[in-house]
C-alpha positions in Angstrom: 97.4 182.8 32.6 98.4 181.1 35.9 97.3 184.0 37.9 94.0 184.1 36.1 93.5 180.4 36.8 94.2 180.9 40.5 91.7 183.8 40.5 89.0 181.6 39.0 89.7 178.9 41.6 89.5 181.4 44.4 86.2 182.7 43.0 84.8 179.2 42.6 85.9 178.4 46.2 84.2 181.5 47.6 81.0 180.8 45.7 81.0 177.2 46.9 81.4 178.3 50.5 78.5 180.8 50.1 76.3 178.1 48.5 77.1 175.5 51.2 76.5 178.1 53.9 73.2 179.0 52.4 72.2 175.3 52.2 73.3 174.7 55.8 71.3 177.7 57.1 68.3 176.6 55.1 68.4 173.1 56.7 69.1 174.6 60.2 66.1 176.9 59.8 63.7 174.2 58.7 61.4 173.6 61.6 59.7 170.3 62.5 56.1 170.1 61.4 53.6 169.0 63.9 49.8 169.0 63.5 47.4 168.6 66.4 43.8 167.4 65.7 41.5 168.0 68.7 38.0 166.6 69.1 36.1 169.9 69.8 36.6 173.6 70.3 33.4 174.5 72.2 34.6 174.6 75.7 37.2 176.2 78.0 38.9 172.9 78.4 40.0 172.8 74.8 40.9 176.5 74.7 43.2 176.0 77.6 44.8 172.9 76.1 45.3 174.8 72.8 47.1 177.6 74.7 49.5 175.0 76.1 50.1 173.5 72.7 50.8 176.9 71.1 53.2 177.7 73.9 55.0 174.4 73.2 55.2 175.2 69.5 56.9 178.5 70.4 59.3 177.1 73.0 60.5 174.2 70.9 60.7 176.0 67.6 58.0 173.9 65.9 56.0 174.7 62.8 52.7 173.6 64.3 49.0 174.1 63.9 45.9 173.0 65.8 42.9 171.8 63.8 39.4 171.1 65.1 36.5 169.4 63.2 33.7 171.7 62.1 31.4 169.4 64.0 32.3 167.4 67.1 31.8 163.9 65.8 34.0 160.9 65.0 33.1 161.1 61.3 34.3 164.7 61.0 37.4 164.0 63.0 38.3 161.0 60.8 38.0 163.2 57.7 40.2 165.8 59.2 42.8 163.2 60.3 42.9 161.9 56.7 43.6 165.4 55.4 46.3 165.9 58.0 48.0 162.6 57.1 48.1 163.6 53.4 50.1 166.7 54.4 52.8 164.4 55.8 53.7 166.2 59.0 56.6 164.9 61.1 54.2 164.0 64.0 50.4 163.9 64.4 49.0 164.6 67.9 45.3 163.9 68.3 42.7 163.8 71.0 40.5 161.0 69.5 36.8 161.5 69.7 36.2 157.9 70.8 37.4 154.3 69.9 35.8 154.5 66.4 38.6 156.8 65.4 41.2 154.1 66.2 41.0 152.2 62.8 42.0 155.2 60.7 44.9 156.0 63.1 46.2 152.5 62.7 46.6 153.0 58.9 49.1 155.9 59.6 52.1 153.6 59.9 54.8 155.9 58.6 54.1 158.9 60.9 54.4 158.8 64.7 51.0 159.2 66.4 50.7 160.8 69.9 47.4 160.7 71.7 46.5 163.5 74.1 43.6 163.6 76.6 42.0 160.4 75.4 43.8 157.1 75.2 43.1 154.2 72.8 44.6 150.8 72.5 46.0 151.1 68.9 49.1 149.3 67.6 51.0 152.2 66.3 50.6 154.6 69.2 53.9 156.2 70.2 52.6 157.6 73.5 49.6 158.8 75.4 49.9 162.2 77.1 47.2 163.0 79.7 45.4 161.8 82.8 45.0 158.4 84.3 41.2 158.8 84.4 40.5 155.8 86.7 43.0 157.3 89.2 41.3 160.7 88.7 38.0 159.1 89.6 39.4 157.4 92.6 40.9 160.7 93.9 37.6 162.5 93.2 35.7 159.9 95.3 38.3 160.0 98.0 38.2 163.8 98.2 34.4 163.7 98.5 34.6 161.0 101.2 37.1 163.2 103.2 34.4 165.8 103.5 31.8 163.4 104.8 31.2 160.6 107.4 31.2 156.9 106.8 27.6 155.8 105.9 26.7 159.1 104.3 24.7 158.8 101.1 26.3 160.1 97.9 25.4 160.2 94.2 27.4 159.7 91.0 26.2 161.5 87.9 28.1 160.8 84.6 28.2 161.5 80.9 28.1 158.9 78.1 30.2 156.0 79.4 30.9 154.9 75.8 33.6 157.6 76.2 36.3 155.8 78.1 37.4 158.8 80.0 33.9 159.1 81.7 33.6 155.3 82.2 37.0 155.2 83.9 36.2 158.2 86.2 32.9 156.7 87.3 34.4 153.3 88.0 37.3 154.9 90.0 34.9 157.1 92.0 32.6 154.2 92.8 35.6 152.1 94.0 37.0 154.8 96.4 33.6 155.8 97.7 32.8 152.2 98.6 36.3 151.8 100.2 35.7 154.8 102.3 32.4 153.5 103.6 30.1 155.8 101.7 26.6 154.6 100.6 26.2 155.1 96.8 22.5 155.8 96.8 22.2 156.8 93.2 24.3 156.3 90.0 23.2 157.7 86.7 25.3 157.8 83.5 24.5 158.8 79.9 23.6 162.3 80.9 24.1 164.7 77.9 25.9 168.0 78.3 22.6 169.8 78.6 21.9 171.8 81.8 18.2 171.0 81.7 19.0 167.2 81.5 21.4 167.5 84.4 18.9 169.5 86.4 16.4 166.7 85.9 18.9 164.1 87.1 19.8 166.0 90.3 16.2 166.8 91.0 15.4 163.1 90.8 18.2 162.4 93.3 16.9 165.0 95.7 13.4 163.7 95.4 14.3 160.1 96.0 17.2 160.7 98.4 16.6 164.0 100.2 19.4 163.1 102.7 22.1 163.0 100.0 25.4 164.4 101.3 27.6 164.8 98.2 27.9 164.3 94.5 30.7 163.1 92.1 30.3 163.9 88.4 32.3 162.7 85.4 33.2 166.2 84.3 32.5 169.9 85.0 29.9 170.4 82.3 27.7 168.2 84.5 29.0 169.4 87.9 28.2 173.1 87.3 24.4 172.7 86.7 24.3 170.4 89.7 25.9 173.1 91.9 23.5 175.7 90.6 20.4 173.5 91.2 21.6 172.7 94.7 22.1 176.5 95.3 18.6 177.2 94.0 17.2 174.7 96.5 19.3 176.2 99.4 21.6 173.2 99.7 25.3 173.5 100.3 26.7 170.0 99.7 30.1 169.1 98.1 30.1 168.5 94.3 33.2 167.1 92.7 33.8 167.7 88.9 37.3 166.7 87.8 38.1 169.3 85.3 38.8 172.4 87.5 37.5 174.9 85.0 36.9 178.6 85.8 33.3 178.4 87.1 34.2 175.6 89.5 37.2 177.5 90.6 35.0 180.5 91.4 32.7 178.3 93.5 35.7 177.1 95.5 37.2 180.6 95.9 34.0 182.0 97.3 33.6 178.8 99.5 30.4 177.6 97.9 32.3 174.3 97.4 35.1 173.0 99.7 37.3 171.9 96.7 37.6 169.7 93.7 40.0 167.6 91.7 41.5 169.1 88.5 43.1 167.9 85.4 45.8 170.1 83.8 44.7 170.7 80.2 47.4 173.4 79.7 50.2 171.1 80.8 48.6 168.3 78.8 48.9 170.4 75.6 52.4 171.6 76.4 53.7 168.1 77.3 52.3 166.6 74.1 54.4 169.1 72.0 57.4 168.5 74.2 57.0 164.7 73.7 56.7 165.2 69.9 60.0 167.1 69.9 61.7 164.2 71.8 60.3 161.8 69.2 61.6 163.9 66.4 65.1 164.0 68.0 65.1 160.2 68.4 65.0 160.3 72.2 63.4 157.6 74.3 60.0 158.4 75.7 57.6 156.7 78.1 54.4 155.2 76.6 52.4 157.2 79.2 53.3 160.8 80.0 51.2 161.8 83.0 50.0 165.4 83.0 49.0 165.1 86.7 45.9 165.8 88.8 45.7 168.5 91.4 43.5 169.0 94.5 42.0 172.5 94.3 40.9 174.2 97.5 40.3 177.8 98.6 44.1 178.4 99.1 45.1 177.7 95.5 41.8 178.2 93.6 42.4 181.9 92.9 45.9 181.4 91.6 44.7 178.9 89.0 41.6 181.0 88.2 43.8 184.0 87.4 46.1 181.9 85.2 43.1 180.5 83.2 41.4 183.9 82.9 44.6 185.3 81.4 44.7 182.5 78.9 41.0 182.8 77.9 41.1 186.6 77.4 
């Protein structure tokens, strides 16, 4: 009877060890859940960022997904953010469409919020991962000035400055161009991402200021039609668009342009996931994680172009 009792105890002990081991493994295998809500999916910029995010998910062992509104609008993004919040992920990372998305994010008080690409002044923001856009504008203006002579006329053509990223870039570029002694002969903002509208704007610049020597834009979607229109008119003047996407890189590689400034959307995406993992682990993080800005010239344009083309296959 005693032997039988001992046998039962041994069996119970073995089963307990197996069950506890199973539970431990289950918890160990449970991956943190991170959801990223971007603002759009209709450009290379967001595709490149998504690639960086997905690499981060893989490297850090995260159960993650990237969501994009069906339509690029604050209303659609707000609805998507509400659905995401109801899923109760460990972290929400989002590139807010504009400041009108801020109020809904401020209601998510029990989930850490990381902002990527676009910063907002919201109370419950854990960190912003991205570019200092005013500094980017300053560097774009300074780079253009380095290609010119003091007193040369330049133009600034920007998108809708209700988007803080565009407003900050235009302000930064204006400041550094003035500091370098350039004459800002023309400034136009509110230009939509429509090649025909951009063409109208640069045609107006060339009509009123035929001696213009360079152009700074708020982003590559405006810069590219400007370059093409200048080419059509047989003009080779520097155009700076601060995204560094593939078409701009090709213009630099073939020496149509001397260079440009470039954000790092791939790094931005990867760093946002790395920051999320640090938050999950309870580590201290900086409120601003700078993804950096690079000067792109002929010597490094091809390397970045090859990297982006591999991502975008």
